[in-house]
N, C-alpha and C positions, 0 to 999 in steps of 0.2 A: 781640316780632315780629322774626323773623330777617331779616337783610339779604340781598338776593339776591347770589349768588356771581357774581363777574366771570368771564366766559368766558376760558379760556386762549387764548393766541395760537394760531391755527390755520394751515392751509396758505395761506389767503388773505393773511395778513400776510407769510408767507415769500415768496409770489409777488410781492407789492408791493415787498418789500425787494430781491428779485432784479431786478425790473424797474427799480428806481431805480439799482441798480449798473450795469445795462446801459446806461441812458440817460447816466449820468455818463461811462462809458468811451467811448460813442459821441461825446459832446460833446468829450472830450479829443482823440479821434482827429481830429474835424473841425476843431478849433481848434489842431492841432499847430503850425502855423507861428507862432502867437502864444504858445502855452504853452511851447515849447522854449526860446526866449530868456528867458522869465520864470523858468523853472526853473533855467536856467544862472545867471541873475543871483542867484537865491536861494542857490544853492550857493556862488558866489563871495562873496556878502555874508556868509554864515555863516563862511567862512574868514577874512574881513577883520574880523569883529567883535572877536576878541581883540586884534589890533594897535590897533584904534580904542580899545578900553578901556584898553590899556596907555598910549597917548598921552594920553588924558584924565586918567588917574591921575597922570601926570607933569606935570600942569598945562598941557598944551597945549590951547588953546581948541578947542572942537568944530569950528567952521568951518575953522580951520587944519588940524586933524587930518584932516578930510574932504578938504580940498584936497590934502594930502600923499598920502593913500591913493589918491585919484583919479588924481593925476599919476603915481604909481608904477605903478598898474594900467595906465594908458595907455602908459607907456614900455615895459612888458612886452608889452602886447597888440599894439601896432602892429608892432614887429619880428617877433614871433611869427607874426602873420598873414602878413607878407611871406615869411618863411622857409617856413612850412607851405604857403602858396599856390604858391610857386615849386617846392617839392619835389613836390607833387601834380601840377602842370602838366607837369613833366619826366617824371613817371611815366606820365601819360596818353599822352604822345607815344610813349614806348617800349613801352607796354603791348601793342599788337598784335604786335609783333615777338617779345616774350617769350612771349606766348601760343602763337604758332605753333611756337616752339622747344620749349616744354614739351609741346605736343600731339604733335609729331613724336617726342619721346622716349617718350611713352606708347605711340604706335603701334609703336615699335621693341620695347618690352617685350612688347606684344601679339603682334607677329610672332615674337619669340623663343619665346614660349609655344606659339604655333600650330605652329612648326617642330618642337617637341618633343612634338607630339601632344596638347597641352592646349588644345583649342579653346574649351572652356567658360571656362578661365582667361583667355583673350584677351578674350572678350566681357565677362567680369566686370571686367577692368582698364579697358577702354574705357568701360564704363557707370558704374563707381564713381568712377574718378579723373577729376575734372572740374577741371583747373587753371584754366580760365577763370573758374569760379565763385569760386575762392579769390582770384584777382587782381581780379575784379570787385567782390568785397567791399571791398577796399581803396579802389576807386573810389567805392563808395557812401559809405563812411566819409568820404572826402575831400570829397565833394559836400555831405554834411550839415554837416561841420565848416566848410567854406567859406561856406555859407549863414549859419551862426551868427556866424562871424568878421566877415561883412559887416554884421551888425547891431550893430556896436560901439557906436554912439551910443545906441541904444535900451537896450542892456544896461548901459552905464555909467550912464545916467540912472536906470534901475531900481535899480541897486546903491546909488547915492547916496541915493535916497528910502528904500530899505530900511534903510540904516545910520542915517539921520536918525530914522526911526521906532523902530529898535531901541534907540537911546540912552535913550528915555523909556518904552519899552514895559513894563518891569518895574514901574514906578511906576503905570502905568495898570492893570495886572493886580492890583496890590496894592490900589489904590483900588476897583476894581470888585468884587473878591472879599471885601474886608473881613476878617472873622475867619476865613475859610476858608483857613487857612495851608497845609493839606495839598495843596490844588490848586496853590498858588504854588510849594511845594517840589517837586511833581512836574514842573511846567513848568520850573523852574530845573534840575532834574536832567536832564530831556530835552534842554534847550538846551546844557548843559555837555557832556554825552556826545556829542551830535551835532557840536559844534564840535571836540571832541578827535578824533573819528573822521575828520572831513573834513580836519583839519589834518595828522594823521599820514598819512592815505591820500595826500594831495597831496604831502607831503614824500617818501614812499617812491616814489610814482609818478615824481616828478622824478628821483630817484636812479636808478630803473630805466630811464627813457627816456634819460638822459644816458649811462649805462653801455652800453646797447645801441647807441646811436649811435656812441660811441667805439669799441666793439669791431668793429662792422660797417665802420667806416672803416679800422681797422687791418687787418682781413682783406681789404679791398678790394672789398666788395660795393657795387654801385651803389645810390644813393639811401639812404645811411647815415642822413641826417637824417630821412628819411621813416620808416624803421623805428624810429628812436628816438621820434619823435612818436607813432607807432602803439602802441609799447610803453607810453608814458606814458598815452595815452588809455585803452587797454584794461586797464591795471592797475587801473582803478577797478572792473572786473568781477572779483569775487573768484574765486579757485580756477582758473577756466578762461580768464580774459582773456589771461594771458601765453601760453597755448598757442595761442589764436587768433591772437595777434600774430606768433607764430613761423612759422605755416604759410606765408603768402605769401613771407616772407623766405627760408625754406628752399627753396621751389619756385623762386624766382628764382636762388638760389645753384646749383641743380642744372644750370642752363644757362649761367650766367655765370662759374662758378668750376670748378676741378677738384675731385676727391673730397676732397682735403685741405682745401680751402676750405669745402666743404659740411660736413665734420665739425667744422671750427672754428666755423662758424656755429651748428650744432646745440649744440656744447659751450658756446658763449657764452650761448645762451638758457637751457640747462639750469642753468648756473652762476648766472645772474642770478635765475632763478626760485627756485632753492634758497636762495640767499643772502638775497634781499630778501623773497621770499614766505614762506619757511619759517623764517627765523631773525630777520631784522631787524624785519619788520612785527609778528609775534606778540609779540616782546619789547617793542616800543614800545606796542602797542595792547592787549595782553592777550588771553587766549583767549575772554573773554566777548563781544567784538565780532566775531562771525563768522556766516556763513550756511552752511546745508547746500548741498552741491554741486547737488542736485536743485532746490532753491529758486533758486539762482543761475541755473541753466539755464532754468528756467521763467520767471523774471523777465526774463531776457535776451530770450526770445522774445516775452513779453507786452509789455514796454515798447518793444521794437523795432517790434512791430506797431502799437502805439498812437501812438508819437511818431517813428517813423522811425529812421534810423541813429544820430542823437544820443541817442535814447531808449535804445538799446542801451548806449551809453557811460554814461548816467545810471542804468541799471538797478540797479547796485550801491548808489550813494548813496540812491536812492529807496527801495529795499527795506530798506536798513539804517535809514533814517529811520522806516519803519513798525515795524521790529523794536524800535528803541529806544523809540518811543512806547508800544508794547505792554508793554515791560518796566517802564516807570515806573508802571503801574497794576497792583496785585495781582490785579484781576479778569481781566485779559487776559494776565497773565504766562505762563499755560500755553500760549497760542498762540505767544508769542515763543520758548518752549523748542522748539516744533515747527519753527520756522524756523531754529534754531541748528544748528551742526555736530555737537554732541554733547550728552549729558545733563549739566547742571551737577552738580558734586560737592557733595552735601549730606549731612549726618549723617542716616542712616536710623533710624527708630524701632527696628527690629530690632537694630541695632548697640548702641543704648543699653540695650535689654533684656538683651542678651547680655553686657554689661559686668560684670566681676567686682565683687562687693560691696566688696571692699577698695579698688578703684580709685577709688571715689567719695569715700572718706573717711567718718569717722564723727564 
């Protein structure tokens, strides 16, 4: 007697899967005020796990190691919140004046084009160049970051509990999976790669922000600390984050500095982007940990829509987490390749077939 064949998954299953995805995304968007601090705590805890493991390996008791890391994070967090808050507050006060100056400059360019008989060019300049939007973007980022920094107590508690759980989580996984060592190996590979990515990205972002702030201060551009903080935060967005961070600073320089100062500001951002984005970070991180520019742009829009301004800053780490998770499973590695910046270099079968017989040895 033949067994009945199982029906293949049809369009109904695909529709149910799509509906589940839409419901999850809607839930994340509705719970964004709670999800954003939790995600930030997860990112910070992932960065702090290697120092915690280093302390425990050197026979520092776990409670003492947790206390040292918590105090260190608080000593960094509180002054940073005060500096960032003061920088954004000063920027908010001066924002209307700078917007008026930039708008007047745009109107002058449009009038010059109109005076030379280029009426369509004037309309295009006034429609396309929206300096208020670029400067308002800084305001939105500052509002989101300020909200997160205000939740310092909740984030610190979440980090502490995550670190406490992380210290015994591998043993729980090993006990739960038993002989399925391949799953534990995949989880360990995913965890190690994610920690390396966040650690390197944070270090490069700190160097980027500090260099930008120092250069803006040397050039004499107002709110140098603000531009350094913005460069640090947006450096987590691969490929295009540094460009986004440069736009409002260059716009402000056009009305606050002479043309020499504007060129120095542009040259500073270009030099920082080339040095840290194209030389330092690839050498530290390797070419495997990257994202396609299109994927970065789409993830920036998606996570910004779901989680707000802070979601835009977390779009890089969140998307890289998904990519690393896909790479650890051979069944989903093909999708991780699609998310990457280029095709991995592997030995092709055709190359092996074309190899001379003498090269393989006899």
